[in-house]
C-alpha positions, 0 to 999 in steps of 0.5 A, spaced: 898 180 763 891 177 762 885 181 760 878 180 760 873 183 755 865 182 758 860 180 753 854 183 757 846 184 757 844 190 761 837 191 764 835 197 761 836 203 767 837 198 773 843 199 776 843 195 782 841 188 777 846 190 772 852 191 779 849 184 780 851 182 773 857 184 773 859 181 779 858 175 777 862 175 771 868 179 775 868 173 779 869 168 773 874 172 770 878 172 776 877 164 777 881 164 771 887 169 773 884 175 770 888 182 771 883 187 768 876 186 765 872 191 761 864 191 760 861 194 755 859 202 753 854 204 759 854 197 761 851 199 768 845 203 765 845 200 758 846 204 752 840 209 753 842 216 752 835 219 753 835 215 760 842 218 762 841 224 766 837 222 770 841 216 771 848 219 772 852 219 778 859 219 780 865 214 782 863 215 789 856 212 789 856 207 794 853 202 790 859 202 786 863 200 793 862 192 791 867 193 785 872 197 789 871 190 794 872 185 789 878 189 786 882 189 793 880 182 794 882 179 787 887 184 784 883 185 778 882 192 775 875 193 773 872 198 767 864 199 768 860 203 763 856 209 767 853 216 765 857 221 770 854 227 772 860 233 771 858 241 772 858 242 764 853 236 764 853 228 763 859 224 761 859 217 758 864 214 762 868 208 764 869 208 772 875 204 773 877 200 780 884 199 781 886 195 787 887 200 794 886 206 790 880 211 789 876 209 783 878 214 776 873 215 771 875 216 763 870 220 759 868 218 752 872 225 748 869 225 742 861 224 741 857 222 735 853 227 732 847 223 735 850 223 742 851 231 742 844 233 745 845 228 751 852 228 753 858 232 754 865 230 752 871 228 756 877 232 757 883 228 756 886 221 754 886 216 760 892 210 761 891 205 766 898 202 768 896 194 770 902 189 770 907 194 767 903 196 762 900 202 759 892 201 758 888 206 753 881 206 753 876 208 748 869 208 748 865 206 742 865 212 736 872 215 738 875 208 738 873 208 729 876 214 730 884 215 727 885 221 731 884 218 738 888 211 737 894 216 734 893 220 741 893 214 745 898 211 742 903 217 742 902 218 749 905 211 750 900 206 750 901 199 749 894 196 749 888 199 746 882 197 750 875 199 747 868 199 750 863 199 746 855 198 744 855 197 736 849 194 732 851 188 728 852 194 722 857 197 727 860 191 728 862 190 722 866 196 721 869 195 728 872 188 726 875 191 719 878 197 723 881 194 729 886 190 725 889 196 722 889 199 728 893 193 732 898 192 726 900 200 725 902 201 732 904 194 734 899 193 740 894 188 742 887 191 741 880 189 745 873 190 744 867 189 749 861 190 746 854 188 749 847 184 747 841 185 747 836 191 746 839 199 747 836 205 745 832 203 739 837 197 736 840 191 738 847 190 740 851 186 736 856 182 741 862 179 737 866 182 743 873 180 740 881 180 741 886 181 736 894 181 738 899 186 736 900 183 728 892 184 727 890 177 728 884 175 730 885 171 737 878 170 739 871 172 738 864 171 742 857 170 739 852 175 737 847 173 742 850 170 748 853 173 754 860 171 756 867 173 757 874 172 752 880 173 757 887 173 753 894 173 755 898 178 752 904 174 753 903 168 749 896 170 745 893 164 748 885 165 749 880 162 754 873 162 755 866 164 751 
């Protein structure tokens, strides 16, 4: 299976512009045979907690229809970050589009203290079936909490997929943590981070992929958009 992590620059609060940019990178991933692509945390709005309530929507938002269309056409699974409206409040969500099926939503289960005034936690772990493999999504803060990976792998996860919005300091913690997760559970770990301003800090880029032995296979630069695609059968990495 070929999995792509996209490192993108979000235009603050501009869902329409960010959708357009996402589609560019999805097409590039498709041209290289990707089966799955994931974007950074809240990639369609930017990581802006103070704006999230006003920007929140649901998976049936007609603006998202282009993702289902390209998923159906290209037989690709797509994970985009978006604040999601729930009966209990706004959730940090990943909306997932799979070929010829309804969109699904994974909600961030473990929130940082700074997020609690703005968001409510998601309810349960989601596992995606892609090319016969079970992929476990994780969103930023929770991906650095050992209990999250333990739960996801305990449910049968075979690939750990982290969608994050991390500063340079946060990335340093992530690149130390994720190889241990890979080696402990014997699974590939992939991380998609953004670049540029968000919520008063700069996202640090450096999106990366590690194989099941914890070896770093590829990593993006700190300040450029781009994609990394890993073939999980061969550990070959393409693109930058």
